MINU-559551 format. One record per residue: x, y, z of N, C-alpha, C in turn; residue number from 1. Coordinates in Angstrom, 3 decimals. Example, Ala and Ser with C-alpha at 12.3 -4.5 7.8 and 13.67 -1.06 7.14 Angstrom:
BEGIN
+----------+----------+----------+----------+----------+----------+----------+----------+----------+------+
!   n.east !  n.north !     n.up !  ca.east ! ca.north !    ca.up !   c.east !  c.north !     c.up ! resi !
+----------+----------+----------+----------+----------+----------+----------+----------+----------+------+
!   13.190 !   -5.690 !    7.800 !   12.300 !   -4.500 !    7.800 !   13.200 !   -3.300 !    7.800 !    1 !
!   12.850 !   -2.250 !    7.080 !   13.670 !   -1.060 !    7.140 !   12.900 !    0.030 !    7.870 !    2 !
+----------+----------+----------+----------+----------+----------+----------+----------+----------+------+
***
This chain:
BEGIN
+----------+----------+----------+----------+----------+----------+----------+----------+----------+------+
!   n.east !  n.north !     n.up !  ca.east ! ca.north !    ca.up !   c.east !  c.north !     c.up ! resi !
+----------+----------+----------+----------+----------+----------+----------+----------+----------+------+
!  -43.577 !   -4.000 !   30.631 !  -43.385 !   -3.655 !   29.323 !  -44.823 !   -2.825 !   29.029 !    1 !
!  -44.941 !   -1.696 !   28.895 !  -46.192 !   -1.086 !   28.136 !  -46.669 !   -2.036 !   27.148 !    2 !
!  -47.524 !   -1.990 !   26.921 !  -48.501 !   -2.449 !   25.490 !  -47.072 !   -1.531 !   24.301 !    3 !
!  -47.243 !   -2.535 !   23.301 !  -47.051 !   -1.854 !   21.627 !  -48.515 !   -1.108 !   21.542 !    4 !
!  -48.049 !    0.444 !   20.710 !  -48.569 !    1.126 !   20.601 !  -48.797 !    2.163 !   21.656 !    5 !
!  -48.425 !    2.186 !   23.048 !  -48.803 !    2.836 !   24.116 !  -47.693 !    3.942 !   23.764 !    6 !
!  -48.117 !    5.028 !   24.452 !  -47.056 !    6.381 !   24.859 !  -45.833 !    6.160 !   25.007 !    7 !
!  -46.035 !    5.681 !   26.067 !  -44.841 !    4.966 !   26.849 !  -44.273 !    4.206 !   26.602 !    8 !
!  -44.356 !    2.663 !   25.152 !  -43.489 !    2.309 !   25.027 !  -42.915 !    2.467 !   23.745 !    9 !
!  -43.530 !    4.381 !   22.714 !  -42.397 !    4.588 !   22.123 !  -41.502 !    5.857 !   22.656 !   10 !
!  -41.802 !    5.956 !   23.935 !  -40.940 !    6.659 !   24.782 !  -39.614 !    5.824 !   24.572 !   11 !
!  -39.915 !    5.158 !   25.495 !  -38.881 !    3.963 !   25.714 !  -38.238 !    3.376 !   24.460 !   12 !
!  -38.276 !    3.224 !   23.667 !  -38.195 !    2.567 !   22.259 !  -37.310 !    4.353 !   21.313 !   13 !
!  -37.635 !    4.809 !   21.821 !  -36.750 !    6.320 !   21.496 !  -35.886 !    6.724 !   22.234 !   14 !
!  -35.822 !    6.830 !   23.178 !  -35.355 !    6.729 !   24.610 !  -33.431 !    5.333 !   24.032 !   15 !
!  -33.770 !    4.077 !   23.882 !  -33.130 !    2.973 !   23.379 !  -32.624 !    3.573 !   21.902 !   16 !
!  -33.454 !    3.724 !   21.339 !  -32.643 !    4.268 !   19.684 !  -31.240 !    5.180 !   20.492 !   17 !
!  -31.694 !    6.569 !   20.440 !  -31.063 !    7.706 !   21.253 !  -29.642 !    7.268 !   21.578 !   18 !
!  -30.114 !    6.332 !   22.728 !  -28.875 !    5.896 !   22.921 !  -28.237 !    5.165 !   21.835 !   19 !
!  -28.413 !    4.436 !   21.663 !  -27.645 !    3.197 !   20.192 !  -26.643 !    4.384 !   19.461 !   20 !
!  -27.846 !    5.091 !   18.829 !  -26.561 !    6.405 !   18.500 !  -25.624 !    6.593 !   18.994 !   21 !
!  -25.546 !    7.604 !   20.428 !  -24.339 !    8.419 !   20.565 !  -23.294 !    7.238 !   21.151 !   22 !
!  -23.545 !    6.099 !   21.383 !  -23.237 !    4.861 !   21.493 !  -22.156 !    4.595 !   20.099 !   23 !
!  -22.914 !    4.817 !   19.608 !  -22.313 !    4.575 !   18.240 !  -21.183 !    5.970 !   17.893 !   24 !
!  -21.516 !    7.074 !   17.889 !  -21.153 !    8.086 !   18.037 !  -19.625 !    7.928 !   19.017 !   25 !
!  -20.252 !    8.150 !   19.921 !  -18.739 !    8.169 !   20.876 !  -17.772 !    7.303 !   20.338 !   26 !
!  -18.392 !    5.963 !   20.141 !  -17.265 !    5.408 !   19.649 !  -16.261 !    5.591 !   18.330 !   27 !
!  -17.073 !    6.435 !   17.534 !  -16.282 !    6.954 !   16.208 !  -15.803 !    7.925 !   16.282 !   28 !
!  -15.814 !    8.594 !   17.409 !  -15.356 !    9.672 !   18.340 !  -13.670 !    9.797 !   18.841 !   29 !
!  -14.385 !    7.709 !   19.897 !  -12.859 !    7.971 !   19.877 !  -11.283 !    7.424 !   19.068 !   30 !
!  -11.788 !    6.669 !   18.320 !  -11.474 !    6.670 !   16.945 !  -10.655 !    7.092 !   16.722 !   31 !
!  -11.399 !    8.440 !   16.106 !  -10.974 !    9.438 !   15.672 !   -9.843 !    9.981 !   15.914 !   32 !
!   -9.879 !    9.992 !   17.514 !   -8.781 !   11.133 !   18.202 !   -7.550 !    9.869 !   18.280 !   33 !
!   -7.678 !    8.526 !   18.394 !   -7.285 !    8.067 !   19.111 !   -6.213 !    6.777 !   18.412 !   34 !
!   -6.856 !    6.619 !   17.255 !   -6.643 !    5.921 !   16.568 !   -6.541 !    6.162 !   14.906 !   35 !
!   -5.089 !    6.585 !   15.165 !   -4.916 !    7.818 !   13.935 !   -3.140 !    7.252 !   13.283 !   36 !
!   -2.815 !    6.058 !   14.207 !   -1.500 !    5.820 !   14.201 !   -1.193 !    5.459 !   12.065 !   37 !
!    0.019 !    6.217 !   11.385 !   -0.524 !    5.218 !    9.954 !    0.711 !    4.171 !    9.887 !   38 !
!    0.702 !    3.085 !    9.340 !    1.463 !    1.678 !    9.334 !    1.526 !    1.114 !    8.465 !   39 !
!    3.035 !    0.204 !    7.980 !    2.872 !   -0.082 !    6.699 !    1.477 !   -0.952 !    6.437 !   40 !
!    1.274 !   -1.702 !    7.739 !    0.250 !   -2.560 !    7.851 !   -1.073 !   -2.023 !    7.064 !   41 !
!   -1.294 !   -1.323 !    7.861 !   -2.347 !    0.018 !    7.417 !   -2.769 !    0.298 !    6.055 !   42 !
!   -1.450 !    0.925 !    5.142 !   -1.398 !    1.126 !    4.190 !   -2.008 !    0.048 !    3.326 !   43 !
!   -1.288 !   -0.950 !    3.471 !   -1.649 !   -2.599 !    2.249 !   -2.975 !   -2.710 !    2.652 !   44 !
!   -3.482 !   -2.338 !    3.714 !   -4.915 !   -3.496 !    3.832 !   -5.406 !   -1.859 !    3.463 !   45 !
!   -5.286 !   -1.010 !    3.620 !   -6.917 !    0.323 !    3.211 !   -6.324 !    0.048 !    1.393 !   46 !
!   -5.361 !   -0.612 !    0.886 !   -5.400 !   -0.583 !   -0.872 !   -6.143 !   -1.953 !   -1.106 !   47 !
!   -5.845 !   -2.877 !   -0.006 !   -7.065 !   -4.091 !   -0.194 !   -8.173 !   -3.818 !   -0.364 !   48 !
!   -8.697 !   -3.153 !    0.174 !  -10.504 !   -3.355 !    0.495 !  -11.125 !   -2.952 !   -0.006 !   49 !
!  -10.778 !   -2.764 !   -1.716 !  -12.233 !   -2.758 !   -2.525 !  -11.673 !   -4.336 !   -3.496 !   50 !
!  -10.403 !   -4.896 !   -4.060 !  -10.912 !   -5.512 !   -4.212 !  -10.840 !   -7.401 !   -2.811 !   51 !
!  -10.936 !   -6.822 !   -1.796 !  -11.465 !   -7.891 !   -0.938 !  -12.795 !   -7.478 !   -0.893 !   52 !
!  -13.268 !   -6.743 !   -1.618 !  -14.879 !   -6.665 !   -1.252 !  -15.078 !   -7.086 !   -2.231 !   53 !
!  -14.674 !   -6.760 !   -3.705 !  -15.325 !   -7.246 !   -4.598 !  -15.007 !   -8.700 !   -4.296 !   54 !
!  -14.153 !   -9.397 !   -4.509 !  -14.045 !  -10.431 !   -4.121 !  -14.458 !  -12.055 !   -3.106 !   55 !
!  -14.716 !  -11.383 !   -1.962 !  -15.359 !  -12.269 !   -1.336 !  -16.364 !  -12.965 !   -1.529 !   56 !
!  -17.842 !  -12.537 !   -2.125 !  -18.705 !  -13.292 !   -2.525 !  -17.795 !  -14.011 !   -3.147 !   57 !
!  -17.957 !  -14.307 !   -4.819 !  -17.420 !  -15.257 !   -4.985 !  -16.743 !  -16.298 !   -4.589 !   58 !
!  -15.612 !  -15.714 !   -3.988 !  -14.320 !  -17.498 !   -3.456 !  -15.297 !  -17.934 !   -2.455 !   59 !
!  -16.456 !  -17.288 !   -1.276 !  -17.533 !  -17.872 !   -0.485 !  -17.959 !  -18.748 !   -0.788 !   60 !
!  -18.637 !  -18.497 !   -0.972 !  -19.538 !  -19.009 !   -2.877 !  -19.102 !  -20.245 !   -2.997 !   61 !
!  -17.911 !  -19.960 !   -3.974 !  -16.806 !  -21.550 !   -4.965 !  -16.807 !  -22.325 !   -3.666 !   62 !
!  -16.726 !  -21.658 !   -2.679 !  -15.375 !  -22.682 !   -2.034 !  -16.515 !  -23.587 !   -1.283 !   63 !
!  -17.917 !  -22.488 !   -0.358 !  -19.140 !  -23.838 !   -0.324 !  -19.394 !  -24.346 !   -0.772 !   64 !
!  -19.734 !  -23.870 !   -1.929 !  -20.491 !  -24.865 !   -2.941 !  -19.557 !  -26.004 !   -2.466 !   65 !
!  -18.645 !  -26.422 !   -2.577 !  -18.228 !  -28.309 !   -2.557 !  -17.784 !  -28.624 !   -0.839 !   66 !
!  -17.632 !  -27.633 !   -0.478 !  -17.227 !  -27.716 !    0.757 !  -18.809 !  -28.498 !    1.780 !   67 !
!  -20.124 !  -27.657 !    1.606 !  -20.987 !  -27.923 !    2.348 !  -21.647 !  -29.750 !    2.040 !   68 !
!  -20.942 !  -29.705 !    0.626 !  -21.593 !  -30.869 !    0.177 !  -21.049 !  -32.060 !    0.630 !   69 !
!  -20.016 !  -32.070 !    2.012 !  -19.619 !  -32.818 !    2.253 !  -20.172 !  -33.627 !    3.672 !   70 !
!  -20.099 !  -34.844 !    4.498 !  -21.315 !  -34.791 !    5.371 !  -20.217 !  -34.964 !    6.342 !   71 !
!  -19.761 !  -33.964 !    6.982 !  -19.040 !  -33.563 !    8.196 !  -19.687 !  -32.716 !    9.236 !   72 !
!  -20.106 !  -31.512 !   10.145 !  -20.563 !  -31.349 !   10.927 !  -20.910 !  -29.658 !   10.850 !   73 !
!  -21.838 !  -29.493 !   10.631 !  -21.841 !  -27.595 !   10.082 !  -20.230 !  -26.680 !   10.341 !   74 !
!  -20.480 !  -26.743 !   12.036 !  -19.230 !  -25.888 !   12.702 !  -17.928 !  -26.510 !   11.870 !   75 !
!  -17.686 !  -27.828 !   11.900 !  -16.024 !  -27.671 !   10.539 !  -15.687 !  -27.763 !    9.688 !   76 !
!  -17.217 !  -27.466 !    9.113 !  -17.775 !  -26.784 !    7.494 !  -17.146 !  -25.340 !    7.782 !   77 !
!  -17.669 !  -25.082 !    8.411 !  -16.979 !  -23.496 !    8.665 !  -15.700 !  -22.882 !    8.889 !   78 !
!  -15.411 !  -23.784 !    9.741 !  -14.157 !  -24.238 !    9.903 !  -13.423 !  -23.992 !    9.011 !   79 !
!  -13.786 !  -24.813 !    7.498 !  -12.735 !  -25.474 !    6.663 !  -12.951 !  -24.298 !    5.708 !   80 !
!  -14.843 !  -23.533 !    5.311 !  -15.006 !  -22.046 !    4.137 !  -14.416 !  -21.021 !    4.890 !   81 !
!  -13.966 !  -20.372 !    6.155 !  -13.857 !  -19.168 !    6.988 !  -12.157 !  -19.173 !    6.316 !   82 !
!  -11.030 !  -19.975 !    6.883 !   -9.603 !  -19.896 !    6.370 !   -9.494 !  -19.947 !    5.266 !   83 !
!  -10.462 !  -21.143 !    4.454 !   -9.590 !  -20.913 !    3.221 !  -10.040 !  -19.754 !    2.335 !   84 !
!  -11.342 !  -19.090 !    2.484 !  -11.928 !  -18.811 !    1.551 !  -10.860 !  -17.413 !    1.470 !   85 !
!  -10.775 !  -16.965 !    3.046 !   -9.644 !  -16.140 !    3.511 !   -8.070 !  -15.683 !    2.616 !   86 !
!   -7.682 !  -16.808 !    2.547 !   -6.108 !  -17.771 !    1.943 !   -6.342 !  -17.134 !    0.791 !   87 !
!   -7.618 !  -17.833 !   -0.422 !   -8.153 !  -17.351 !   -1.469 !   -7.832 !  -16.373 !   -1.605 !   88 !
!   -8.822 !  -15.419 !   -0.853 !   -8.865 !  -14.014 !   -1.114 !   -7.707 !  -12.999 !   -1.415 !   89 !
!   -6.509 !  -13.538 !   -0.014 !   -5.768 !  -12.612 !   -0.150 !   -4.811 !  -13.088 !   -0.978 !   90 !
!   -4.524 !  -14.237 !   -1.437 !   -3.820 !  -14.496 !   -2.616 !   -4.498 !  -14.137 !   -3.605 !   91 !
!   -5.506 !  -13.924 !   -4.235 !   -5.543 !  -13.488 !   -5.225 !   -5.773 !  -11.646 !   -5.239 !   92 !
!   -5.530 !  -11.422 !   -3.930 !   -5.343 !   -9.476 !   -3.252 !   -4.298 !   -9.651 !   -4.214 !   93 !
!   -2.659 !  -10.613 !   -3.608 !   -1.485 !  -10.025 !   -3.810 !   -1.049 !  -10.377 !   -5.722 !   94 !
!   -2.231 !  -11.009 !   -5.743 !   -1.403 !  -11.179 !   -7.476 !   -2.180 !  -10.249 !   -8.399 !   95 !
!   -3.074 !   -9.342 !   -7.941 !   -4.110 !   -7.938 !   -8.787 !   -2.801 !   -6.924 !   -7.814 !   96 !
!   -2.136 !   -7.153 !   -6.904 !   -0.923 !   -6.581 !   -6.318 !    0.571 !   -5.496 !   -7.754 !   97 !
!    0.260 !   -6.913 !   -8.075 !    2.046 !   -6.836 !   -9.358 !    1.181 !   -6.528 !  -10.153 !   98 !
!    0.162 !   -6.316 !  -10.883 !   -0.188 !   -6.523 !  -12.543 !   -0.643 !   -5.136 !  -12.162 !   99 !
!   -0.142 !   -4.232 !  -13.418 !   -1.049 !   -3.498 !  -13.588 !   -2.826 !   -3.109 !  -13.964 !  100 !
!   -2.762 !   -3.950 !  -15.384 !   -3.843 !   -4.214 !  -15.530 !   -5.436 !   -4.813 !  -14.525 !  101 !
!   -4.831 !   -5.084 !  -13.893 !   -5.881 !   -5.840 !  -12.651 !   -5.681 !   -4.812 !  -11.586 !  102 !
!   -4.628 !   -4.153 !  -11.747 !   -5.063 !   -3.223 !  -10.366 !   -6.009 !   -2.003 !  -11.092 !  103 !
!   -5.815 !   -1.917 !  -12.331 !   -6.898 !   -1.275 !  -13.291 !   -7.989 !   -1.413 !  -12.935 !  104 !
!   -8.125 !   -2.896 !  -13.259 !   -9.619 !   -3.288 !  -13.164 !  -10.304 !   -3.182 !  -11.823 !  105 !
!   -9.203 !   -3.629 !  -10.555 !   -9.854 !   -3.187 !   -9.528 !   -9.952 !   -1.934 !   -8.902 !  106 !
!   -9.152 !   -0.834 !   -9.466 !   -9.977 !    0.648 !   -9.142 !   -8.527 !    1.096 !   -8.184 !  107 !
!   -6.907 !    0.651 !   -8.645 !   -6.008 !    0.634 !   -7.641 !   -4.887 !    1.874 !   -8.428 !  108 !
!   -4.553 !    2.104 !   -7.838 !   -3.808 !    3.362 !   -8.674 !   -2.696 !    2.622 !   -8.773 !  109 !
!   -2.121 !    2.458 !  -10.559 !   -1.110 !    1.321 !  -10.919 !    0.588 !    2.202 !  -10.069 !  110 !
!    1.028 !    0.804 !  -10.225 !    2.887 !    0.821 !   -9.804 !    3.431 !    1.926 !  -10.590 !  111 !
!    4.279 !    2.743 !  -10.150 !    5.335 !    3.433 !  -10.645 !    6.081 !    2.181 !  -10.836 !  112 !
!    7.215 !    2.702 !  -11.375 !    8.513 !    1.827 !  -11.662 !    8.879 !    2.066 !  -10.704 !  113 !
!    9.209 !    3.228 !   -9.693 !   10.360 !    3.534 !   -7.835 !    9.508 !    2.408 !   -6.890 !  114 !
!    8.034 !    1.802 !   -7.116 !    6.783 !    1.727 !   -6.290 !    7.499 !   -0.298 !   -6.533 !  115 !
!    7.906 !   -0.728 !   -7.376 !    8.052 !   -1.954 !   -7.634 !    9.231 !   -2.652 !   -7.148 !  116 !
!    8.764 !   -3.787 !   -6.339 !   10.483 !   -4.170 !   -5.794 !   11.630 !   -4.227 !   -6.964 !  117 !
!   12.576 !   -3.749 !   -6.149 !   14.355 !   -3.746 !   -7.345 !   14.494 !   -5.699 !   -7.182 !  118 !
!   15.677 !   -5.150 !   -7.861 !   16.382 !   -6.624 !   -8.151 !   17.266 !   -6.477 !   -7.493 !  119 !
!   18.012 !   -7.841 !   -6.859 !   19.207 !   -7.228 !   -6.332 !   20.292 !   -7.216 !   -6.516 !  120 !
!   21.115 !   -5.823 !   -6.914 !   22.420 !   -5.914 !   -7.754 !   23.391 !   -6.622 !   -7.666 !  121 !
!   24.349 !   -7.357 !   -7.518 !   25.582 !   -8.308 !   -7.244 !   26.477 !   -7.174 !   -8.048 !  122 !
!   27.514 !   -7.155 !   -7.391 !   28.457 !   -6.275 !   -7.456 !   29.072 !   -6.641 !   -8.604 !  123 !
!   29.978 !   -6.275 !   -9.721 !   30.675 !   -6.650 !  -10.277 !   32.160 !   -6.536 !   -9.996 !  124 !
!   32.872 !   -7.826 !  -10.379 !   33.858 !   -8.028 !   -9.775 !   34.290 !   -7.338 !  -10.228 !  125 !
!   35.326 !   -6.224 !   -9.574 !   36.721 !   -5.250 !   -9.515 !   38.199 !   -5.906 !   -9.810 !  126 !
!   38.498 !   -5.631 !  -11.010 !   40.414 !   -5.871 !  -11.461 !   41.301 !   -6.118 !  -10.237 !  127 !
!   42.387 !   -6.199 !  -10.228 !   43.183 !   -5.924 !   -8.745 !   44.078 !   -5.544 !  -10.059 !  128 !
!   44.913 !   -4.729 !   -9.259 !   45.761 !   -3.849 !   -9.787 !   47.252 !   -4.393 !   -9.756 !  129 !
+----------+----------+----------+----------+----------+----------+----------+----------+----------+------+
***
């Protein structure tokens, strides 16, 4: 390895940097070409991106504040904090999804009446002739 600041050092790391960017662009290009399906899961996940981003740090800090005080190994603390925080965030997102005021506050489009789950219609009994 050439010494820091030598021209050969700059050449090597320039090639490394260009190579890294080429790999990133290749991965993005592959994704744009082959990952074009539109599924209900992707639609729901896409809608939840902003609320997840807004909520994740606050929930992680609150859950972590209590869990890190426990006298258990660090790996076990992580195994408690990560899934518990994820479950709480998903639960909060489901609440946000159903309330139009919260949807507005989290940058989501309001639900139209046709988007809401319909109540199950019970057929009326028919009079016999």
